[in-house]
C-alpha positions, -999 to 999 in steps of 0.1 A, spaced: -2 -3 0 12 31 -13 9 61 4 -12 79 -14 -43 52 -15 -32 55 28 -41 90 27 -74 83 8 -90 63 36 -97 93 56 -115 121 26 -128 157 31 -159 168 25 -149 173 -14 -134 143 -11 -161 124 1 -186 139 -22 -167 130 -53 -167 95 -46 -203 99 -33 -211 117 -69 -230 142 -50 -227 179 -42 -204 190 -13 -235 204 -2 -249 178 4 -225 165 22 -222 190 47 -259 189 47 -262 152 57 -235 155 83 -253 181 99 -284 157 108 -267 134 115 -272 109 86 -238 98 74 -208 89 95 -181 114 97 -159 130 128 -153 171 134 -108 170 137 -100 204 149 -131 219 131 -128 207 95 -153 171 89 -132 140 78 -151 106 63 -136 71 61 -136 56 31 -151 22 43 -171 36 73 -191 52 38 -188 21 21 -211 6 49 -234 33 60 -238 32 15 -244 -6 22 -270 -3 44 -289 26 24 -295 -1 -3 -309 -28 14 -334 -12 39 -348 -31 69 -384 -43 56 -400 -42 90 -423 -14 100 -431 -7 70 -464 -26 63 -487 2 76 -471 25 45 -474 0 15 -513 -6 23 -520 30 26 -527 23 68 -550 4 61 -547 -15 101 -578 -36 89 -559 -51 58 -537 -68 90 -565 -83 108 -580 -100 84 -576 -139 87 
């Protein structure tokens, strides 16, 4: 592993935005709302590549439990019949 590969493990907001193909403002909005894993170090945000990868994986495969009421229009009678 060379030095540049090691340095890319820790990313700035601009690096993270490029990695995720979003605008840097989106990164700041997500981190402000606690929706993306990141740490503030010396007043600057930093992101670990593997943490962003895990975050993406979780967002791709959200848990399926708890979503039943929205899929049936919120009609509780559709669950209770039987």
